[in-house]
C-alpha positions in Angstrom: 2.3 2.3 6.9 4.8 3.6 9.1 7.0 6.1 7.3 10.9 6.4 7.2 13.4 8.7 5.5 14.0 8.4 1.5 16.9 9.3 1.4 18.9 6.9 -1.0 22.2 6.3 -1.9 23.9 3.9 -4.8 26.7 2.7 -7.0 24.7 1.7 -9.6 25.9 0.1 -13.2 24.6 2.4 -16.1 21.9 0.5 -18.3 21.4 1.9 -21.7 18.0 3.6 -22.2 15.7 2.5 -25.5 12.4 3.7 -26.6 9.9 2.4 -28.8 6.9 3.6 -30.4 4.3 1.3 -32.4 0.7 1.7 -33.5 -2.2 1.8 -30.5 -3.8 -1.3 -30.1 -7.4 -1.1 -30.6 -9.6 -2.4 -27.5 -13.0 -1.8 -25.9 -13.5 1.0 -23.4 -13.2 -0.7 -19.8 -16.0 0.4 -17.3 -16.6 -0.1 -13.3 -19.1 -1.6 -11.5 -20.8 -0.4 -8.2 -18.7 1.1 -5.2 -18.3 -1.4 -2.8 -18.1 -1.2 0.9 -15.2 -3.1 1.9 -14.9 -2.4 5.8 -18.1 -2.5 7.3 -17.5 -1.4 10.8 -20.6 0.7 11.4 -22.9 -1.7 12.8 -24.3 -3.3 9.8 -22.6 -6.6 9.9 -22.8 -7.7 13.4 -18.9 -7.6 14.4 -16.0 -8.8 12.2 -15.0 -12.4 12.5 -12.2 -14.3 14.3 -10.2 -16.9 11.9 -11.8 -19.3 13.6 -15.0 -17.8 13.0 -13.9 -18.3 9.5 -12.9 -21.7 8.8 -16.6 -23.2 10.8 -15.2 -22.1 14.7 -17.4 -19.9 17.4 -14.4 -18.0 18.7 -15.6 -14.0 19.4 -14.0 -11.6 21.6 -14.7 -7.6 22.6 -12.1 -6.6 20.2 -13.8 -8.4 17.5 -17.3 -7.4 18.4 -16.1 -3.5 18.4 -15.0 -3.6 15.1 -18.1 -3.6 13.4 -19.4 -0.5 14.8 -16.5 1.9 16.4 -16.3 3.7 12.6 -12.5 3.7 13.0 -9.8 4.4 9.8 -8.8 1.7 7.8 -5.8 2.2 4.6 -3.6 0.9 2.5 -5.8 -1.5 0.8 -4.6 -4.5 -0.8 -6.6 -7.5 -3.1 -5.6 -10.9 -4.6 -8.2 -13.2 -6.8 -8.2 -16.6 -6.7 -6.8 -17.8 -9.7 -8.2 -21.1 -9.2 -11.6 -19.6 -9.2 -11.6 -15.5 -9.7 -15.1 -15.4 -7.1 -12.6 -15.1 -4.3 -11.4 -12.1 -3.6 -9.8 -11.4 -0.6 -8.8 -7.8 1.3 -6.7 -6.5 4.1 -6.1 -2.9 5.3 -4.3 -1.0 8.3 -7.1 -1.3 10.4 -7.3 1.2 13.2 -11.4 -0.4 14.6 -8.8 -2.2 16.9 -7.2 1.5 18.9 -9.7 1.6 21.6 -9.6 -2.3 22.4 -6.4 -3.6 21.8 -4.3 0.1 21.7 -2.9 0.0 18.2 -4.0 -0.1 14.9 -3.9 -4.3 13.0 -4.1 -6.1 9.8 -8.1 -6.8 9.0 -8.9 -9.7 6.7 -11.1 -9.3 4.4 -12.9 -12.5 2.4 -15.5 -12.3 -0.7 -16.9 -15.4 -2.1 -18.5 -12.5 -4.4 -16.3 -10.8 -6.7 -16.5 -7.8 -4.4 -19.7 -7.8 -4.3 -20.5 -8.2 -0.3 -17.2 -8.9 1.9 -16.5 -11.0 5.6 -14.4 -8.7 7.5 -12.0 -10.5 10.2 -8.2 -10.1 11.7 -5.2 -11.7 11.1 -4.7 -13.5 14.2 -2.5 -12.9 17.0 -3.8 -9.2 17.9 -3.7 -7.6 21.1 -7.0 -9.5 23.1 -6.7 -12.8 20.8 -7.8 -15.5 22.8 -8.2 -18.1 20.3 -5.9 -20.9 19.7 -4.8 -19.1 16.1 -4.3 -15.6 18.1 -2.1 -18.0 21.1 -0.2 -20.0 18.4 1.3 -17.2 16.6 4.4 -15.9 16.8 3.1 -12.2 16.4 1.3 -12.9 20.4 5.4 -12.9 21.7 6.1 -9.8 20.0 2.4 -8.4 21.3 3.2 -9.1 24.7 6.7 -7.3 24.0 5.1 -4.1 22.9 5.1 -4.7 19.1 0.8 -4.5 19.4 0.6 -2.8 15.7 0.3 -4.7 12.4 -0.1 -3.5 9.1 1.2 -2.7 5.7 -0.6 -5.7 4.5 0.3 -7.3 0.9 -1.2 -10.9 -0.7 -0.5 -12.9 -3.4 -2.1 -16.4 -3.8 -0.8 -19.5 -5.8 -2.6 -22.4 -7.7 -4.3 -24.5 -4.8 -6.4 -22.9 -2.8 -3.4 -21.0 -0.4 -3.1 -17.3 -0.1 -0.4 -16.0 1.2 -0.3 -12.5 3.3 1.8 -10.1 4.2 3.0 -7.4 6.4 5.1 -6.1 9.5 4.4 -5.9 13.1 6.0 -2.9 15.4 5.5 -0.7 18.2 5.5 3.1 17.1 9.4 3.1 18.4 10.5 5.0 22.1 13.0 7.6 21.7 16.7 6.0 23.1 18.1 9.1 23.5 21.0 8.2 21.8 20.3 10.4 18.4 17.2 12.6 17.0 17.1 9.7 14.4 17.8 6.8 16.6 14.0 4.6 18.4 14.0 1.5 20.3 11.7 -0.5 17.9 10.3 -4.2 18.3 8.4 -5.7 15.7 9.1 -8.1 12.6 7.7 -9.0 8.9 5.6 -11.8 8.6 3.7 -13.6 5.9 0.7 -15.7 6.9 -0.5 -18.3 5.0 -4.7 -19.3 4.6 -5.9 -22.2 3.1 -8.7 -24.0 1.6 -11.4 -25.6 4.3 -12.1 -27.7 2.2 -9.1 -28.9 -0.3 -11.7 -30.0 -2.7 -14.4 -26.7 -3.1 -12.4 -23.5 -4.3 -15.5 -21.8 -2.8 -13.7 -22.3 0.3 -10.0 -20.9 -1.5 -7.9 -18.7 1.8 -10.6 -19.4 4.7 -8.8 -21.7 6.9 -5.6 -19.6 8.3 -2.8 -22.2 8.8 0.1 -20.2 10.2 2.7 -17.0 10.7 6.4 -17.2 10.3 8.1 -14.0 11.3 11.2 -13.7 8.5 12.6 -10.6 10.2 13.3 -8.8 13.5 13.9 -5.3 13.6 17.0 -4.6 16.0 16.0 -3.6 19.1 18.1 -0.4 20.0 19.7 0.4 16.4 16.8 2.2 15.1 16.5 -0.8 12.9 12.8 -1.1 11.1 11.3 -3.6 8.8 8.5 -2.1 7.0 7.1 -1.6 3.5 6.3 -5.2 2.5 6.0 -7.0 -1.0 4.8 -10.9 -2.0 4.4 -12.6 -5.2 3.4 -16.4 -6.0 5.4 -18.4 -8.9 2.6 -19.5 -10.1 4.2 -22.7 -11.8 5.9 -23.8 -8.7 4.4 -22.4 -5.7 7.1 -20.4 -4.4 6.4 -17.6 -2.5 8.7 -14.6 -2.6 8.8 -11.7 -0.4 11.3 -8.5 -0.3 10.8 -5.6 1.8 12.8 -2.3 3.1 14.6 -2.6 6.2 15.2 0.9 7.7 18.4 2.5 10.1 19.2 4.4 12.5 21.9 5.4 10.0 23.7 4.7 6.6 21.9 3.0 4.0 18.6 1.5 4.0 18.0 -2.0 2.6 15.9 -3.7 0.3 16.1 -7.7 2.2 14.6 -10.7 0.0 13.6 -14.0 1.2 11.8 -16.8 -0.2 9.8 -20.0 0.6 9.9 -23.2 -0.9 7.8 -25.5 1.1 4.5 -23.2 0.2 5.2 -20.8 3.2 6.0 -23.2 5.8 9.6 -22.0 5.8 11.2 -18.9 4.7 15.2 -18.3 3.5 17.2 -15.9 5.5 16.7 -12.3 4.3 19.5 -11.7 1.5 20.2 -8.1 1.0 19.7 -7.4 -2.8 20.8 -3.7 -3.1 23.9 -3.9 -2.9 25.8 -0.2 -3.7 22.5 2.0 -3.6 21.1 3.7 -0.2 17.6 5.1 0.6 15.9 2.4 -0.9 12.6 1.5 0.1 9.3 0.2 -1.3 10.3 -3.1 -3.2 8.1 -4.3 -6.3 8.4 -7.9 -7.1 6.9 -8.9 -10.6 7.6 -13.1 -12.7 8.5 -13.3 -15.8 8.5 -16.5 -18.0 10.8 -18.9 -17.0 10.5 -18.0 -13.5 12.9 -14.8 -13.0 12.1 -12.4 -10.3 11.9 -9.2 -11.1 12.8 -6.2 -8.6 12.0 -2.8 -8.5 12.3 0.0 -5.6 12.6 3.7 -5.2 16.5 4.3 -4.5 19.2 6.9 -5.5 22.8 7.5 -5.4 25.1 9.8 -3.6 25.1 8.7 -0.1 22.6 7.7 2.9 22.4 11.3 4.7 23.1 13.4 1.7 23.5 13.9 -1.9 27.7 14.3 -3.2 27.8 16.3 -6.6 25.9 13.9 -9.7 23.7 11.7 -7.2 21.2 10.5 -9.2 17.3 9.0 -8.0 14.9 7.0 -10.0 13.9 3.1 -10.0 16.3 0.7 -8.7 16.2 -3.2 -10.4 17.3 -6.1 -9.5 16.6 -9.5 -11.5 17.4 -13.9 -10.4 17.9 -16.3 -12.4 17.6 -18.9 -10.8 14.1 -18.3 -8.5 15.9 -16.5 -5.8 18.8 -17.7 -5.1 20.8 -15.0 -6.1 20.9 -11.4 -8.1 21.9 -9.0 -10.5 23.8 -6.3 -9.3 21.5 -3.2 -8.4 20.9 -0.3 -10.9 18.9 2.7 -11.2 17.2 1.5 -14.3 15.4 5.2 -14.6 15.9 8.5 -13.3 12.9 10.6 -12.1 12.0 13.6 -10.2 9.9 11.6 -7.7 6.5 13.8 -7.2 5.5 14.3 -2.9 3.4 16.7 -1.0 6.2 17.8 1.0 6.8 20.3 -2.1 3.6 22.0 -1.4 4.7 22.5 2.5 6.7 25.6 2.6 9.1 24.0 5.0 9.8 20.8 3.7 7.5 19.1 6.1 6.3 15.5 4.7 2.8 16.5 6.0 0.5 19.5 6.7 -2.3 20.0 9.2 -3.0 22.1 13.0 -1.4 22.9 15.8 2.7 21.2 15.1 1.7 20.3 12.1 0.6 23.5 10.4 2.8 24.6 7.6 3.9 28.1 5.9 1.7 27.3 2.6 -1.1 26.9 4.6 -2.3 23.9 3.3 -3.6 20.6 4.7 -2.6 17.1 3.0 -1.5 13.5 4.1 2.4 12.4 3.2 2.8 10.6 0.0 6.5 10.0 -0.2 6.6 6.4 -1.7 6.9 7.4 -5.2 6.8 4.0 -6.9 8.1 2.1 -8.8 5.8 -0.7 -9.3 6.0 -3.5 -11.0 4.2 -5.6 -13.6 5.6 -8.4 -15.9 3.1 -9.5 -19.1 5.1 -12.3 -20.2 2.1 -12.5 -22.9 4.0 -10.0 -25.0 7.4 -10.4 -23.3 8.2 -7.3 -21.2 7.9 -5.9 -17.9 6.5 -2.6 -17.5 7.1 0.2 -14.0 5.0 3.2 -12.9 6.2 5.6 -10.9 4.7 9.0 -9.8 6.7 11.9 -11.1 6.8 15.6 -11.1 6.7 16.9 -14.3 8.5 20.6 -15.2 5.3 22.4 -14.1 5.0 20.9 -10.2 2.1 19.0 -11.4 2.4 15.4 -10.6 2.1 12.7 -13.1 2.4 9.3 -13.7 4.3 7.9 -15.8 5.9 4.2 -17.3 8.8 2.4 -18.9 8.8 -1.2 -20.3 11.7 -3.3 -20.9 11.4 -6.1 -23.6 15.0 -8.1 -22.7 14.8 -8.8 -19.0 15.9 -5.8 -17.8 18.7 -5.3 -19.5 17.5 -1.7 -21.3 14.2 0.2 -20.5 12.7 3.0 -22.5 12.5 6.3 -22.2 9.5 7.7 -19.5 5.8 8.1 -21.2 2.9 9.6 -19.4 0.2 7.1 -19.1 -2.7 8.8 -18.9 -1.6 12.3 -19.8 -3.8 15.7 -18.3 -3.4 19.0 -18.2 -4.5 19.5 -15.1 -5.0 17.3 -11.5 -1.8 15.4 -9.6 -2.1 11.2 -10.0 0.0 9.6 -8.0 -0.3 6.1 -6.5 0.0 3.9 -9.1 0.1 0.1 -9.2 -0.4 -2.2 -12.0 -1.4 -5.7 -12.3 -0.9 -8.5 -15.3 -2.7 -11.3 -16.7 -3.4 -12.8 -20.0 -2.2 -10.1 -22.0 -3.2 -7.2 -20.2 -1.5 -4.8 -17.8 -3.8 -3.1 -15.7 -3.5 0.3 -13.4 -4.8 2.0 -11.3 -3.7 5.9 -9.7 -5.2 8.2 -7.5 -6.8 11.7 -9.8 -7.3 15.5 -8.9 -7.8 16.1 -12.4 -11.5 17.2 -11.2 -10.2 19.8 -8.6 -12.1 23.2 -10.1 -9.7 24.5 -7.7 -6.1 22.6 -9.2 -2.9 24.6 -9.3 0.2 22.4 -10.2 1.6 24.6 -7.2 -0.8 22.9 -5.1 -2.0 19.9 -3.2 -4.7 18.0 -4.3 -7.8 19.4 -3.3 -6.9 22.6 -1.4 -7.6 26.1 -2.6 -5.6 29.0 -2.8 -6.9 30.1 0.4 -6.1 26.3 1.8 -9.7 25.3 1.8 -9.9 21.9 1.0 -12.4 20.0 -0.8 -13.8 16.4 -2.0 -11.9 16.4 -5.4 -10.3 13.2 -5.2 -11.3 10.1 -7.6 -9.8 6.5 -8.7 -9.1 6.5 -12.1 -8.2 2.6 -14.2 -6.3 2.2 -17.4 -5.0 -0.5 -19.1 -2.6 -1.9 -22.2 -2.8 -4.9 -24.7 0.7 -4.5 -26.1 2.8 -4.8 -23.3 2.7 -1.3 -22.0 3.5 -0.1 -25.4 0.0 1.5 -25.8 -2.9 2.4 -23.3 -6.6 2.9 -23.2 -8.4 6.2 -22.2 -8.7 6.2 -19.1 -11.8 5.6 -17.2 -12.9 6.7 -13.5 -13.6 4.0 -11.0 -15.1 5.5 -8.3 -18.7 7.1 -8.7 -18.2 9.2 -5.5 -15.1 12.2 -4.7 -13.3 12.4 -1.9 -12.0 14.5 0.5 -8.1 12.9 0.8 -7.2 15.5 4.1 -9.9 15.1 7.0 -7.7 15.9 9.9 -8.1 12.0 11.7 -4.6 11.1 12.8 -1.9 12.8 15.6 -4.6 13.5 17.6 -7.3 14.7 14.9 -4.4 17.8 13.2 -3.3 15.5 10.7 -4.5 13.4 7.0 -2.9 10.3 6.5 -4.0 8.6 3.7 -1.9 5.5 3.0 0.9 4.8 0.4 -0.9 2.6 -1.8 -4.0 1.3 -3.3 -4.5 -1.9 -5.3 -5.7 -3.3 -8.1 -5.7 -7.0 -9.0 -6.4 -9.7 -12.3 -6.6 -12.6 -13.2 -7.6 -13.4 -16.5 -10.6 -10.8 -17.3 -11.6 -10.2 -13.7 -9.8 -7.2 -13.1 -10.7 -5.8 -9.3 -9.7 -2.3 -7.0 -9.0 -1.6 -3.8 -8.5 2.0 -2.4 -9.2 4.7 1.0 -12.0 6.2 0.7 -13.3 9.2 2.6 -17.0 9.3 2.0 -18.2 8.5 4.4 -16.5 10.3 7.0 -18.7 13.3 9.2 -17.0 16.4 8.4 -17.6 19.5 10.8 -17.2 23.1 10.7 -14.3 25.1 12.7 -15.8 28.7 12.6 -13.3 30.0 15.1 -10.3 28.2 13.9 -8.8 27.5 9.9 -12.3 26.6 9.1 -10.2 24.6 6.5 -12.6 21.6 5.5 -10.7 19.1 7.0 -11.7 18.7 10.8 -14.4 16.0 11.6 -17.0 16.1 13.3 -16.9 15.7 17.2 -13.3 16.8 17.6 -13.3 19.8 20.0 -11.8 21.7 17.3 -14.9 21.9 16.4 -16.9 22.1 19.1 -17.6 18.2 20.2 -16.6 16.3 23.3 -14.6 13.6 21.9 -11.1 13.8 23.4 -9.3 10.4 22.4 -9.9 7.9 19.7 -9.3 5.2 22.5 -13.3 6.2 23.6 -15.9 5.5 22.6 -16.8 8.9 21.7 -15.6 9.1 18.1 -18.5 5.9 17.8 -21.3 8.1 17.5 -19.7 10.8 15.8 -18.4 8.8 12.6 -15.8 11.5 12.3 -12.6 8.8 11.8 -14.9 6.8 9.6 -12.2 6.3 6.9 -12.6 3.3 4.7 -11.9 0.5 2.4 -14.0 0.7 -1.1 -13.3 -2.1 -3.8 -14.8 -2.0 -7.8 -15.2 -5.1 -9.9 -13.6 -3.3 -13.1 -14.8 -4.8 -16.6 -11.9 -5.0 -19.3 
């Protein structure tokens, strides 16, 4: 949810790259079901439920009631499917429905008992204004009282007994402290919450009863330290819960930290640095091997924290634990690639472009997209590990590339395109492996009639934005060696460039989407703008990125803290889901 510098440093061991080829595995074409709105905040569901109500209680409050009708933004969705009952899905997002009442975004919690056909929306306990027993007993309650009123970066994973583990961060937006332009006073933490069955003998109640939240690490006040970019996995055999995140510093190399729980999320070990020798570390991804190995990959580079030395390399860092997360191998950059990031389209190196202070020399409008992977999946049926990442091609086009290892990460294949396309940008890949199938999703602009490799997605040469972006899916039945032809998951294209943030001056579309799988049950969640109400700006740039209600379009909504935007729909960004039949 929060952004930090992506500069990277590492003294890494070189790893031999081994390429492999093989005949394609025949498989039926997958198909995607109807797109379902997960975050129903238009008054249709009568309000969000509290954690207490999810488990059968009666607590409610004005924050929850307002969340059901204020049509605010949600992004960065997670998704997890219950292995005990694959009809039970849970999701979460950065949910801005709390902005008018609680002052900032919070971690949304959404649950379905019919494979994503319908959803019940809620919030993680502890938000500003939560007077429930669950909220006041959460350690986040004290953090909120201290000014850390935001929570996000959600990720989820189930164990085999109906328990759901939900990880994210909790923070303030940072206060300039005058030490330097890179250092802010941050309060906040990284947390893992546990949701259990209401009735352990009834799997339809799995993950409906909030149990606890545990803090794994806190930000170091005054030093610019910020814990961010979370990831979580559960070993289905042992029940161990593994968590990793990026620790960004005001100076020096960012770190990847790791913690584990061996008592079902009651306690977690002290954070362990697993990125020694590498800098600019961000975006860890965890996968579990066939004998309980813990694989962790992330984006990293060599050459220094603030400047790159000659010979510096960037790419996917990797490490493995063979003792259930107690110790890890020396981290190394195992594959190099040029990350595909939208800043290449700004004309001045800006990460995001919009109006006013966010205007860029290129004249384009786009959100940031600077978390380029890798994302991991362990296909234990084929004894392979697969990484996917968004890589810039020589033409400037963004495409999803994959590499695979058949020896536990000691050697990796050469990068290959997952779903080659002559046109369109691809970004935000995500992988999941189950029952010998690796599922992949990503954003794709191949249907953009204005596409150019030198322009950001859904931008014309004159800077006009449009709805051109879709989510696509492909899968592999041979450990990532070959992939099916991709299918379109979304039934409507979306415009990722609506200026809904920074005072309605710049877009934000999130750093990730999610695919989840249990057996043949596969689901996807993504950020979607189909419900956003736009408005023309004939006296300004009229770029198609302005939203209804904003003064720039003749509206009267001057703050997202009021009820004004509730009626216009200009901030109505949502999470959608779909069931995929492989």
